[in-house]
mmCIF file as Biopython writes it, N, C-alpha, C and O atoms, coordinates in Angstrom:
data_model
#
loop_
_atom_site.group_PDB
_atom_site.id
_atom_site.type_symbol
_atom_site.label_atom_id
_atom_site.label_alt_id
_atom_site.label_comp_id
_atom_site.label_asym_id
_atom_site.label_entity_id
_atom_site.label_seq_id
_atom_site.pdbx_PDB_ins_code
_atom_site.Cartn_x
_atom_site.Cartn_y
_atom_site.Cartn_z
_atom_site.occupancy
_atom_site.B_iso_or_equiv
_atom_site.auth_seq_id
_atom_site.auth_asym_id
_atom_site.pdbx_PDB_model_num
ATOM 1   N N  . UNK A ? 1  ? -0.475  14.532  4.999   1.0 0.0 1  A 1 
ATOM 2   C CA . UNK A ? 1  ? -0.323  14.786  3.584   1.0 0.0 1  A 1 
ATOM 3   C C  . UNK A ? 1  ? -1.581  15.489  3.083   1.0 0.0 1  A 1 
ATOM 4   O O  . UNK A ? 1  ? -2.691  15.004  3.304   1.0 0.0 1  A 1 
ATOM 5   N N  . UNK A ? 2  ? -1.422  16.587  2.433   1.0 0.0 2  A 1 
ATOM 6   C CA . UNK A ? 2  ? -2.541  17.345  1.895   1.0 0.0 2  A 1 
ATOM 7   C C  . UNK A ? 2  ? -2.526  17.221  0.378   1.0 0.0 2  A 1 
ATOM 8   O O  . UNK A ? 2  ? -1.519  17.494  -0.275  1.0 0.0 2  A 1 
ATOM 9   N N  . UNK A ? 3  ? -3.668  16.802  -0.170  1.0 0.0 3  A 1 
ATOM 10  C CA . UNK A ? 3  ? -3.784  16.678  -1.618  1.0 0.0 3  A 1 
ATOM 11  C C  . UNK A ? 3  ? -4.545  17.893  -2.125  1.0 0.0 3  A 1 
ATOM 12  O O  . UNK A ? 3  ? -5.694  18.129  -1.751  1.0 0.0 3  A 1 
ATOM 13  N N  . UNK A ? 4  ? -3.892  18.645  -2.971  1.0 0.0 4  A 1 
ATOM 14  C CA . UNK A ? 4  ? -4.547  19.809  -3.563  1.0 0.0 4  A 1 
ATOM 15  C C  . UNK A ? 4  ? -4.955  19.452  -4.975  1.0 0.0 4  A 1 
ATOM 16  O O  . UNK A ? 4  ? -4.224  18.756  -5.679  1.0 0.0 4  A 1 
ATOM 17  N N  . UNK A ? 5  ? -6.088  19.910  -5.383  1.0 0.0 5  A 1 
ATOM 18  C CA . UNK A ? 5  ? -6.543  19.645  -6.733  1.0 0.0 5  A 1 
ATOM 19  C C  . UNK A ? 5  ? -8.048  19.569  -6.776  1.0 0.0 5  A 1 
ATOM 20  O O  . UNK A ? 5  ? -8.737  19.793  -5.781  1.0 0.0 5  A 1 
ATOM 21  N N  . UNK A ? 6  ? -8.533  19.251  -7.942  1.0 0.0 6  A 1 
ATOM 22  C CA . UNK A ? 6  ? -9.979  19.180  -8.106  1.0 0.0 6  A 1 
ATOM 23  C C  . UNK A ? 6  ? -10.449 17.732  -8.052  1.0 0.0 6  A 1 
ATOM 24  O O  . UNK A ? 6  ? -9.647  16.827  -7.821  1.0 0.0 6  A 1 
ATOM 25  N N  . UNK A ? 7  ? -11.742 17.510  -8.264  1.0 0.0 7  A 1 
ATOM 26  C CA . UNK A ? 7  ? -12.305 16.173  -8.209  1.0 0.0 7  A 1 
ATOM 27  C C  . UNK A ? 7  ? -11.710 15.266  -9.274  1.0 0.0 7  A 1 
ATOM 28  O O  . UNK A ? 7  ? -11.530 14.071  -9.039  1.0 0.0 7  A 1 
ATOM 29  N N  . UNK A ? 8  ? -11.407 15.812  -10.427 1.0 0.0 8  A 1 
ATOM 30  C CA . UNK A ? 8  ? -10.834 15.002  -11.499 1.0 0.0 8  A 1 
ATOM 31  C C  . UNK A ? 8  ? -9.501  14.415  -11.060 1.0 0.0 8  A 1 
ATOM 32  O O  . UNK A ? 8  ? -9.229  13.243  -11.322 1.0 0.0 8  A 1 
ATOM 33  N N  . UNK A ? 9  ? -8.674  15.202  -10.401 1.0 0.0 9  A 1 
ATOM 34  C CA . UNK A ? 9  ? -7.389  14.708  -9.917  1.0 0.0 9  A 1 
ATOM 35  C C  . UNK A ? 9  ? -7.583  13.583  -8.909  1.0 0.0 9  A 1 
ATOM 36  O O  . UNK A ? 9  ? -6.862  12.586  -8.942  1.0 0.0 9  A 1 
ATOM 37  N N  . UNK A ? 10 ? -8.550  13.741  -8.017  1.0 0.0 10 A 1 
ATOM 38  C CA . UNK A ? 10 ? -8.812  12.712  -7.016  1.0 0.0 10 A 1 
ATOM 39  C C  . UNK A ? 10 ? -9.390  11.461  -7.656  1.0 0.0 10 A 1 
ATOM 40  O O  . UNK A ? 10 ? -9.069  10.353  -7.228  1.0 0.0 10 A 1 
ATOM 41  N N  . UNK A ? 11 ? -10.229 11.608  -8.663  1.0 0.0 11 A 1 
ATOM 42  C CA . UNK A ? 11 ? -10.778 10.452  -9.372  1.0 0.0 11 A 1 
ATOM 43  C C  . UNK A ? 11 ? -9.669  9.693   -10.083 1.0 0.0 11 A 1 
ATOM 44  O O  . UNK A ? 11 ? -9.648  8.462   -10.066 1.0 0.0 11 A 1 
ATOM 45  N N  . UNK A ? 12 ? -8.742  10.423  -10.709 1.0 0.0 12 A 1 
ATOM 46  C CA . UNK A ? 12 ? -7.619  9.778   -11.387 1.0 0.0 12 A 1 
ATOM 47  C C  . UNK A ? 12 ? -6.744  9.046   -10.379 1.0 0.0 12 A 1 
ATOM 48  O O  . UNK A ? 12 ? -6.276  7.942   -10.657 1.0 0.0 12 A 1 
ATOM 49  N N  . UNK A ? 13 ? -6.519  9.636   -9.226  1.0 0.0 13 A 1 
ATOM 50  C CA . UNK A ? 13 ? -5.739  9.000   -8.178  1.0 0.0 13 A 1 
ATOM 51  C C  . UNK A ? 13 ? -6.432  7.732   -7.707  1.0 0.0 13 A 1 
ATOM 52  O O  . UNK A ? 13 ? -5.778  6.713   -7.485  1.0 0.0 13 A 1 
ATOM 53  N N  . UNK A ? 14 ? -7.745  7.784   -7.552  1.0 0.0 14 A 1 
ATOM 54  C CA . UNK A ? 14 ? -8.508  6.609   -7.136  1.0 0.0 14 A 1 
ATOM 55  C C  . UNK A ? 14 ? -8.355  5.471   -8.137  1.0 0.0 14 A 1 
ATOM 56  O O  . UNK A ? 14 ? -8.186  4.316   -7.745  1.0 0.0 14 A 1 
ATOM 57  N N  . UNK A ? 15 ? -8.412  5.786   -9.411  1.0 0.0 15 A 1 
ATOM 58  C CA . UNK A ? 15 ? -8.266  4.772   -10.456 1.0 0.0 15 A 1 
ATOM 59  C C  . UNK A ? 15 ? -6.872  4.149   -10.396 1.0 0.0 15 A 1 
ATOM 60  O O  . UNK A ? 15 ? -6.728  2.932   -10.515 1.0 0.0 15 A 1 
ATOM 61  N N  . UNK A ? 16 ? -5.866  4.968   -10.215 1.0 0.0 16 A 1 
ATOM 62  C CA . UNK A ? 16 ? -4.485  4.474   -10.125 1.0 0.0 16 A 1 
ATOM 63  C C  . UNK A ? 16 ? -4.334  3.540   -8.926  1.0 0.0 16 A 1 
ATOM 64  O O  . UNK A ? 16 ? -3.702  2.489   -9.037  1.0 0.0 16 A 1 
ATOM 65  N N  . UNK A ? 17 ? -4.904  3.909   -7.791  1.0 0.0 17 A 1 
ATOM 66  C CA . UNK A ? 17 ? -4.805  3.085   -6.584  1.0 0.0 17 A 1 
ATOM 67  C C  . UNK A ? 17 ? -5.537  1.764   -6.782  1.0 0.0 17 A 1 
ATOM 68  O O  . UNK A ? 17 ? -5.003  0.707   -6.445  1.0 0.0 17 A 1 
ATOM 69  N N  . UNK A ? 18 ? -6.739  1.808   -7.318  1.0 0.0 18 A 1 
ATOM 70  C CA . UNK A ? 18 ? -7.512  0.588   -7.546  1.0 0.0 18 A 1 
ATOM 71  C C  . UNK A ? 18 ? -6.786  -0.336  -8.512  1.0 0.0 18 A 1 
ATOM 72  O O  . UNK A ? 18 ? -6.747  -1.547  -8.295  1.0 0.0 18 A 1 
ATOM 73  N N  . UNK A ? 19 ? -6.215  0.213   -9.569  1.0 0.0 19 A 1 
ATOM 74  C CA . UNK A ? 19 ? -5.466  -0.610  -10.521 1.0 0.0 19 A 1 
ATOM 75  C C  . UNK A ? 19 ? -4.258  -1.255  -9.853  1.0 0.0 19 A 1 
ATOM 76  O O  . UNK A ? 19 ? -3.948  -2.416  -10.122 1.0 0.0 19 A 1 
ATOM 77  N N  . UNK A ? 20 ? -3.581  -0.522  -8.997  1.0 0.0 20 A 1 
ATOM 78  C CA . UNK A ? 20 ? -2.436  -1.071  -8.279  1.0 0.0 20 A 1 
ATOM 79  C C  . UNK A ? 20 ? -2.826  -2.196  -7.329  1.0 0.0 20 A 1 
ATOM 80  O O  . UNK A ? 20 ? -2.126  -3.205  -7.241  1.0 0.0 20 A 1 
ATOM 81  N N  . UNK A ? 21 ? -3.929  -2.030  -6.623  1.0 0.0 21 A 1 
ATOM 82  C CA . UNK A ? 21 ? -4.408  -3.072  -5.718  1.0 0.0 21 A 1 
ATOM 83  C C  . UNK A ? 21 ? -4.797  -4.319  -6.511  1.0 0.0 21 A 1 
ATOM 84  O O  . UNK A ? 21 ? -4.470  -5.435  -6.109  1.0 0.0 21 A 1 
ATOM 85  N N  . UNK A ? 22 ? -5.484  -4.138  -7.621  1.0 0.0 22 A 1 
ATOM 86  C CA . UNK A ? 22 ? -5.867  -5.278  -8.461  1.0 0.0 22 A 1 
ATOM 87  C C  . UNK A ? 22 ? -4.638  -6.024  -8.981  1.0 0.0 22 A 1 
ATOM 88  O O  . UNK A ? 22 ? -4.621  -7.254  -9.020  1.0 0.0 22 A 1 
ATOM 89  N N  . UNK A ? 23 ? -3.629  -5.286  -9.372  1.0 0.0 23 A 1 
ATOM 90  C CA . UNK A ? 23 ? -2.385  -5.895  -9.864  1.0 0.0 23 A 1 
ATOM 91  C C  . UNK A ? 23 ? -1.715  -6.700  -8.745  1.0 0.0 23 A 1 
ATOM 92  O O  . UNK A ? 23 ? -1.231  -7.806  -8.984  1.0 0.0 23 A 1 
ATOM 93  N N  . UNK A ? 24 ? -1.686  -6.155  -7.540  1.0 0.0 24 A 1 
ATOM 94  C CA . UNK A ? 24 ? -1.086  -6.845  -6.399  1.0 0.0 24 A 1 
ATOM 95  C C  . UNK A ? 24 ? -1.871  -8.110  -6.043  1.0 0.0 24 A 1 
ATOM 96  O O  . UNK A ? 24 ? -1.273  -9.138  -5.726  1.0 0.0 24 A 1 
ATOM 97  N N  . UNK A ? 25 ? -3.199  -8.042  -6.094  1.0 0.0 25 A 1 
ATOM 98  C CA . UNK A ? 25 ? -4.021  -9.218  -5.807  1.0 0.0 25 A 1 
ATOM 99  C C  . UNK A ? 25 ? -3.802  -10.316 -6.832  1.0 0.0 25 A 1 
ATOM 100 O O  . UNK A ? 25 ? -3.739  -11.495 -6.484  1.0 0.0 25 A 1 
ATOM 101 N N  . UNK A ? 26 ? -3.687  -9.929  -8.102  1.0 0.0 26 A 1 
ATOM 102 C CA . UNK A ? 26 ? -3.428  -10.907 -9.154  1.0 0.0 26 A 1 
ATOM 103 C C  . UNK A ? 26 ? -2.075  -11.582 -8.919  1.0 0.0 26 A 1 
ATOM 104 O O  . UNK A ? 26 ? -1.955  -12.801 -9.043  1.0 0.0 26 A 1 
ATOM 105 N N  . UNK A ? 27 ? -1.059  -10.785 -8.577  1.0 0.0 27 A 1 
ATOM 106 C CA . UNK A ? 27 ? 0.275   -11.330 -8.325  1.0 0.0 27 A 1 
ATOM 107 C C  . UNK A ? 27 ? 0.246   -12.301 -7.143  1.0 0.0 27 A 1 
ATOM 108 O O  . UNK A ? 27 ? 0.878   -13.356 -7.194  1.0 0.0 27 A 1 
ATOM 109 N N  . UNK A ? 28 ? -0.475  -11.956 -6.092  1.0 0.0 28 A 1 
ATOM 110 C CA . UNK A ? 28 ? -0.626  -12.834 -4.927  1.0 0.0 28 A 1 
ATOM 111 C C  . UNK A ? 28 ? -1.302  -14.141 -5.330  1.0 0.0 28 A 1 
ATOM 112 O O  . UNK A ? 28 ? -0.843  -15.217 -4.947  1.0 0.0 28 A 1 
ATOM 113 N N  . UNK A ? 29 ? -2.387  -14.059 -6.096  1.0 0.0 29 A 1 
ATOM 114 C CA . UNK A ? 29 ? -3.111  -15.256 -6.518  1.0 0.0 29 A 1 
ATOM 115 C C  . UNK A ? 29 ? -2.242  -16.124 -7.423  1.0 0.0 29 A 1 
ATOM 116 O O  . UNK A ? 29 ? -2.266  -17.349 -7.308  1.0 0.0 29 A 1 
ATOM 117 N N  . UNK A ? 30 ? -1.474  -15.505 -8.322  1.0 0.0 30 A 1 
ATOM 118 C CA . UNK A ? 30 ? -0.609  -16.266 -9.221  1.0 0.0 30 A 1 
ATOM 119 C C  . UNK A ? 30 ? 0.481   -17.004 -8.448  1.0 0.0 30 A 1 
ATOM 120 O O  . UNK A ? 30 ? 0.741   -18.179 -8.707  1.0 0.0 30 A 1 
ATOM 121 N N  . UNK A ? 31 ? 1.116   -16.320 -7.504  1.0 0.0 31 A 1 
ATOM 122 C CA . UNK A ? 31 ? 2.182   -16.982 -6.746  1.0 0.0 31 A 1 
ATOM 123 C C  . UNK A ? 31 ? 1.609   -18.070 -5.837  1.0 0.0 31 A 1 
ATOM 124 O O  . UNK A ? 31 ? 2.241   -19.109 -5.649  1.0 0.0 31 A 1 
ATOM 125 N N  . UNK A ? 32 ? 0.448   -17.849 -5.284  1.0 0.0 32 A 1 
ATOM 126 C CA . UNK A ? 32 ? -0.192  -18.866 -4.447  1.0 0.0 32 A 1 
ATOM 127 C C  . UNK A ? 32 ? -0.627  -20.067 -5.275  1.0 0.0 32 A 1 
ATOM 128 O O  . UNK A ? 32 ? -0.493  -21.207 -4.833  1.0 0.0 32 A 1 
ATOM 129 N N  . UNK A ? 33 ? -1.146  -19.820 -6.469  1.0 0.0 33 A 1 
ATOM 130 C CA . UNK A ? 33 ? -1.563  -20.907 -7.355  1.0 0.0 33 A 1 
ATOM 131 C C  . UNK A ? 33 ? -0.359  -21.743 -7.779  1.0 0.0 33 A 1 
ATOM 132 O O  . UNK A ? 33 ? -0.459  -22.965 -7.888  1.0 0.0 33 A 1 
ATOM 133 N N  . UNK A ? 34 ? 0.764   -21.097 -8.016  1.0 0.0 34 A 1 
ATOM 134 C CA . UNK A ? 34 ? 1.974   -21.819 -8.410  1.0 0.0 34 A 1 
ATOM 135 C C  . UNK A ? 34 ? 2.447   -22.752 -7.302  1.0 0.0 34 A 1 
ATOM 136 O O  . UNK A ? 34 ? 3.112   -23.752 -7.573  1.0 0.0 34 A 1 
ATOM 137 N N  . UNK A ? 35 ? 2.108   -22.430 -6.061  1.0 0.0 35 A 1 
ATOM 138 C CA . UNK A ? 35 ? 2.502   -23.255 -4.915  1.0 0.0 35 A 1 
ATOM 139 C C  . UNK A ? 35 ? 1.361   -24.132 -4.397  1.0 0.0 35 A 1 
ATOM 140 O O  . UNK A ? 35 ? 1.454   -24.693 -3.305  1.0 0.0 35 A 1 
ATOM 141 N N  . UNK A ? 36 ? 0.287   -24.250 -5.178  1.0 0.0 36 A 1 
ATOM 142 C CA . UNK A ? 36 ? -0.893  -25.042 -4.797  1.0 0.0 36 A 1 
ATOM 143 C C  . UNK A ? 36 ? -1.425  -24.664 -3.415  1.0 0.0 36 A 1 
ATOM 144 O O  . UNK A ? 36 ? -1.738  -25.535 -2.603  1.0 0.0 36 A 1 
ATOM 145 N N  . UNK A ? 37 ? -1.523  -23.370 -3.157  1.0 0.0 37 A 1 
ATOM 146 C CA . UNK A ? 37 ? -2.009  -22.873 -1.878  1.0 0.0 37 A 1 
ATOM 147 C C  . UNK A ? 37 ? -3.442  -22.379 -2.009  1.0 0.0 37 A 1 
ATOM 148 O O  . UNK A ? 37 ? -3.964  -22.217 -3.113  1.0 0.0 37 A 1 
ATOM 149 N N  . UNK A ? 38 ? -4.057  -22.148 -0.876  1.0 0.0 38 A 1 
ATOM 150 C CA . UNK A ? 38 ? -5.398  -21.565 -0.818  1.0 0.0 38 A 1 
ATOM 151 C C  . UNK A ? 38 ? -5.293  -20.164 -0.236  1.0 0.0 38 A 1 
ATOM 152 O O  . UNK A ? 38 ? -4.343  -19.842 0.477   1.0 0.0 38 A 1 
ATOM 153 N N  . UNK A ? 39 ? -6.273  -19.346 -0.547  1.0 0.0 39 A 1 
ATOM 154 C CA . UNK A ? 39 ? -6.350  -17.997 0.002   1.0 0.0 39 A 1 
ATOM 155 C C  . UNK A ? 39 ? -7.667  -17.849 0.754   1.0 0.0 39 A 1 
ATOM 156 O O  . UNK A ? 39 ? -8.666  -18.480 0.409   1.0 0.0 39 A 1 
ATOM 157 N N  . UNK A ? 40 ? -7.657  -17.022 1.766   1.0 0.0 40 A 1 
ATOM 158 C CA . UNK A ? 40 ? -8.865  -16.742 2.538   1.0 0.0 40 A 1 
ATOM 159 C C  . UNK A ? 40 ? -9.507  -15.498 1.947   1.0 0.0 40 A 1 
ATOM 160 O O  . UNK A ? 40 ? -8.859  -14.460 1.817   1.0 0.0 40 A 1 
ATOM 161 N N  . UNK A ? 41 ? -10.780 -15.605 1.588   1.0 0.0 41 A 1 
ATOM 162 C CA . UNK A ? 41 ? -11.487 -14.468 0.997   1.0 0.0 41 A 1 
ATOM 163 C C  . UNK A ? 41 ? -12.735 -14.172 1.818   1.0 0.0 41 A 1 
ATOM 164 O O  . UNK A ? 41 ? -13.227 -15.026 2.556   1.0 0.0 41 A 1 
ATOM 165 N N  . UNK A ? 42 ? -13.232 -12.967 1.680   1.0 0.0 42 A 1 
ATOM 166 C CA . UNK A ? 42 ? -14.466 -12.555 2.341   1.0 0.0 42 A 1 
ATOM 167 C C  . UNK A ? 42 ? -15.441 -12.018 1.316   1.0 0.0 42 A 1 
ATOM 168 O O  . UNK A ? 42 ? -15.033 -11.435 0.312   1.0 0.0 42 A 1 
ATOM 169 N N  . UNK A ? 43 ? -16.727 -12.210 1.562   1.0 0.0 43 A 1 
ATOM 170 C CA . UNK A ? 43 ? -17.733 -11.668 0.655   1.0 0.0 43 A 1 
ATOM 171 C C  . UNK A ? 43 ? -18.329 -10.391 1.236   1.0 0.0 43 A 1 
ATOM 172 O O  . UNK A ? 43 ? -17.937 -9.946  2.315   1.0 0.0 43 A 1 
ATOM 173 N N  . UNK A ? 44 ? -19.264 -9.816  0.522   1.0 0.0 44 A 1 
ATOM 174 C CA . UNK A ? 44 ? -19.840 -8.537  0.940   1.0 0.0 44 A 1 
ATOM 175 C C  . UNK A ? 44 ? -20.648 -8.641  2.230   1.0 0.0 44 A 1 
ATOM 176 O O  . UNK A ? 44 ? -20.924 -7.630  2.876   1.0 0.0 44 A 1 
ATOM 177 N N  . UNK A ? 45 ? -21.030 -9.880  2.612   1.0 0.0 45 A 1 
ATOM 178 C CA . UNK A ? 45 ? -21.800 -10.085 3.830   1.0 0.0 45 A 1 
ATOM 179 C C  . UNK A ? 45 ? -20.919 -10.365 5.040   1.0 0.0 45 A 1 
ATOM 180 O O  . UNK A ? 45 ? -21.418 -10.538 6.152   1.0 0.0 45 A 1 
ATOM 181 N N  . UNK A ? 46 ? -19.593 -10.408 4.816   1.0 0.0 46 A 1 
ATOM 182 C CA . UNK A ? 46 ? -18.669 -10.636 5.912   1.0 0.0 46 A 1 
ATOM 183 C C  . UNK A ? 46 ? -18.332 -12.096 6.166   1.0 0.0 46 A 1 
ATOM 184 O O  . UNK A ? 46 ? -17.640 -12.417 7.132   1.0 0.0 46 A 1 
ATOM 185 N N  . UNK A ? 47 ? -18.813 -12.978 5.306   1.0 0.0 47 A 1 
ATOM 186 C CA . UNK A ? 47 ? -18.484 -14.394 5.438   1.0 0.0 47 A 1 
ATOM 187 C C  . UNK A ? 47 ? -17.098 -14.646 4.865   1.0 0.0 47 A 1 
ATOM 188 O O  . UNK A ? 47 ? -16.720 -14.043 3.861   1.0 0.0 47 A 1 
ATOM 189 N N  . UNK A ? 48 ? -16.344 -15.531 5.497   1.0 0.0 48 A 1 
ATOM 190 C CA . UNK A ? 48 ? -15.005 -15.854 5.021   1.0 0.0 48 A 1 
ATOM 191 C C  . UNK A ? 48 ? -14.926 -17.329 4.664   1.0 0.0 48 A 1 
ATOM 192 O O  . UNK A ? 48 ? -15.608 -18.167 5.254   1.0 0.0 48 A 1 
ATOM 193 N N  . UNK A ? 49 ? -14.072 -17.631 3.677   1.0 0.0 49 A 1 
ATOM 194 C CA . UNK A ? 49 ? -13.866 -19.031 3.308   1.0 0.0 49 A 1 
ATOM 195 C C  . UNK A ? 49 ? -12.501 -19.179 2.653   1.0 0.0 49 A 1 
ATOM 196 O O  . UNK A ? 49 ? -11.909 -18.214 2.170   1.0 0.0 49 A 1 
ATOM 197 N N  . UNK A ? 50 ? -12.028 -20.400 2.653   1.0 0.0 50 A 1 
ATOM 198 C CA . UNK A ? 50 ? -10.757 -20.735 2.025   1.0 0.0 50 A 1 
ATOM 199 C C  . UNK A ? 50 ? -11.042 -21.209 0.604   1.0 0.0 50 A 1 
ATOM 200 O O  . UNK A ? 50 ? -11.903 -22.063 0.389   1.0 0.0 50 A 1 
ATOM 201 N N  . UNK A ? 51 ? -10.318 -20.653 -0.364  1.0 0.0 51 A 1 
ATOM 202 C CA . UNK A ? 51 ? -10.522 -20.980 -1.770  1.0 0.0 51 A 1 
ATOM 203 C C  . UNK A ? 51 ? -9.170  -21.321 -2.379  1.0 0.0 51 A 1 
ATOM 204 O O  . UNK A ? 51 ? -8.195  -20.601 -2.167  1.0 0.0 51 A 1 
ATOM 205 N N  . UNK A ? 52 ? -9.103  -22.422 -3.138  1.0 0.0 52 A 1 
ATOM 206 C CA . UNK A ? 52 ? -7.842  -22.701 -3.824  1.0 0.0 52 A 1 
ATOM 207 C C  . UNK A ? 52 ? -7.465  -21.521 -4.730  1.0 0.0 52 A 1 
ATOM 208 O O  . UNK A ? 52 ? -8.310  -20.980 -5.444  1.0 0.0 52 A 1 
ATOM 209 N N  . UNK A ? 53 ? -6.207  -21.137 -4.692  1.0 0.0 53 A 1 
ATOM 210 C CA . UNK A ? 53 ? -5.765  -19.961 -5.462  1.0 0.0 53 A 1 
ATOM 211 C C  . UNK A ? 53 ? -6.002  -20.149 -6.955  1.0 0.0 53 A 1 
ATOM 212 O O  . UNK A ? 53 ? -6.274  -19.179 -7.663  1.0 0.0 53 A 1 
ATOM 213 N N  . UNK A ? 54 ? -5.903  -21.381 -7.442  1.0 0.0 54 A 1 
ATOM 214 C CA . UNK A ? 54 ? -6.135  -21.642 -8.869  1.0 0.0 54 A 1 
ATOM 215 C C  . UNK A ? 54 ? -7.573  -21.295 -9.253  1.0 0.0 54 A 1 
ATOM 216 O O  . UNK A ? 54 ? -7.819  -20.749 -10.329 1.0 0.0 54 A 1 
ATOM 217 N N  . UNK A ? 55 ? -8.520  -21.612 -8.371  1.0 0.0 55 A 1 
ATOM 218 C CA . UNK A ? 55 ? -9.918  -21.289 -8.644  1.0 0.0 55 A 1 
ATOM 219 C C  . UNK A ? 55 ? -10.157 -19.793 -8.569  1.0 0.0 55 A 1 
ATOM 220 O O  . UNK A ? 55 ? -10.893 -19.235 -9.383  1.0 0.0 55 A 1 
ATOM 221 N N  . UNK A ? 56 ? -9.544  -19.149 -7.604  1.0 0.0 56 A 1 
ATOM 222 C CA . UNK A ? 56 ? -9.694  -17.708 -7.455  1.0 0.0 56 A 1 
ATOM 223 C C  . UNK A ? 56 ? -9.101  -16.978 -8.645  1.0 0.0 56 A 1 
ATOM 224 O O  . UNK A ? 56 ? -9.658  -15.985 -9.112  1.0 0.0 56 A 1 
ATOM 225 N N  . UNK A ? 57 ? -7.983  -17.464 -9.130  1.0 0.0 57 A 1 
ATOM 226 C CA . UNK A ? 57 ? -7.308  -16.837 -10.273 1.0 0.0 57 A 1 
ATOM 227 C C  . UNK A ? 57 ? -8.200  -16.864 -11.516 1.0 0.0 57 A 1 
ATOM 228 O O  . UNK A ? 57 ? -8.165  -15.932 -12.320 1.0 0.0 57 A 1 
ATOM 229 N N  . UNK A ? 58 ? -8.983  -17.901 -11.678 1.0 0.0 58 A 1 
ATOM 230 C CA . UNK A ? 58 ? -9.893  -18.012 -12.817 1.0 0.0 58 A 1 
ATOM 231 C C  . UNK A ? 58 ? -10.953 -16.909 -12.785 1.0 0.0 58 A 1 
ATOM 232 O O  . UNK A ? 58 ? -11.419 -16.464 -13.834 1.0 0.0 58 A 1 
ATOM 233 N N  . UNK A ? 59 ? -11.333 -16.468 -11.581 1.0 0.0 59 A 1 
ATOM 234 C CA . UNK A ? 59 ? -12.419 -15.495 -11.461 1.0 0.0 59 A 1 
ATOM 235 C C  . UNK A ? 59 ? -11.932 -14.043 -11.490 1.0 0.0 59 A 1 
ATOM 236 O O  . UNK A ? 59 ? -12.741 -13.123 -11.610 1.0 0.0 59 A 1 
ATOM 237 N N  . UNK A ? 60 ? -10.611 -13.832 -11.380 1.0 0.0 60 A 1 
ATOM 238 C CA . UNK A ? 60 ? -10.086 -12.455 -11.386 1.0 0.0 60 A 1 
ATOM 239 C C  . UNK A ? 60 ? -10.059 -11.898 -12.792 1.0 0.0 60 A 1 
ATOM 240 O O  . UNK A ? 60 ? -9.749  -12.615 -13.743 1.0 0.0 60 A 1 
ATOM 241 N N  . UNK A ? 61 ? -10.384 -10.619 -12.928 1.0 0.0 61 A 1 
ATOM 242 C CA . UNK A ? 61 ? -10.312 -9.975  -14.237 1.0 0.0 61 A 1 
ATOM 243 C C  . UNK A ? 61 ? -8.863  -9.699  -14.585 1.0 0.0 61 A 1 
ATOM 244 O O  . UNK A ? 61 ? -8.024  -9.511  -13.704 1.0 0.0 61 A 1 
ATOM 245 N N  . UNK A ? 62 ? -8.580  -9.675  -15.866 1.0 0.0 62 A 1 
ATOM 246 C CA . UNK A ? 62 ? -7.199  -9.435  -16.312 1.0 0.0 62 A 1 
ATOM 247 C C  . UNK A ? 62 ? -6.902  -7.992  -16.443 1.0 0.0 62 A 1 
ATOM 248 O O  . UNK A ? 62 ? -5.786  -7.622  -16.807 1.0 0.0 62 A 1 
#
């Protein structure tokens, strides 16, 4: 797939993709919280841990 356009078009595409990923993560956290489940998360240092979805949902931006 070849994307033609300028930097502005690519920046707008990046924003759309990031917003979509954030929306999907929120939906995952909400459905997991409704089922009292935990999610596995990783930090910037590569450490992983299990976090209750309800706690994770509190920290996500709306």
